[in-house]
N, C-alpha and C positions, 0 to 999 in steps of 0.2 A: 602565499603558496607554501604548502608543506608536502613532504615526502617521507617515506619510510626508508631508513638507512640501516644496513646491517653493520657496517664498520667503516672506519677511516684508516688509511695508511698514510702517515705523514711524510715519509721520505722514501717513496717507492722508486726502485731502480730496475725493476724487471720489465721485460718487453720493450727494450730499446734504450738508446743512450739518454743520459740526463737523469735528473731527479724530478719526481713529480708528486703531487698530492693526489691520492687515489680515493675515490668514494665508491664503496660497494653498496648498491641499492638492495633493498629487501623485497622479496616477492617475485617469483617468476613461474608462470604456468607452463612454460615450454618444456622444462625438465629434459633438456638435451642429454642423450646417452653418455657423452664424454665430458660433461660439464665439470669444471675444476672447482666450482663454488656451490656445491649442492646444499650447503648450509644456508644459502640465501634464498632457497626456493619457498620456504614457509611464508604464505601470504599474511599470516597473523603475527609474525615475528618482527624483529627490528625495533627501532626507536624513531618516533616522528620528530623531524627537524624542520624548521622554517628555512627559507632561502637565506635570510639574514644570519641565522645561527650557523649555517654551513659556511657562509662567507667569512664570518668571524673566525672560525677554526682555520680556514685556509690562510687568512691574512697573518696568522701567527707565524707562519712558515715562509712568508714571501721572500725573506732574505736568502733562503736556501734554494728556492725553486725558480726565482726570477733571474734571468741572465744579467750579469754585471757588465756594463759597458766599460771598455777601457778607453781612457783618454790619452791621446798622443799629442805631445807638444811639439 
């Protein structure tokens, strides 16, 4: 499976608590009036990635985005 991706944000902290890996998809025909990501509208832009390629990128940051469990003795 492949999809068109506009960009990746590796350590996103906007829109709520915590750190997350954000994937901005490319191509949107809705073109909402107050869209904050108009540069993602172009249906012909972006780069094609497979699901495995995206997962590979995400896993590079797993130590930053996965919660660490505390061990109590």
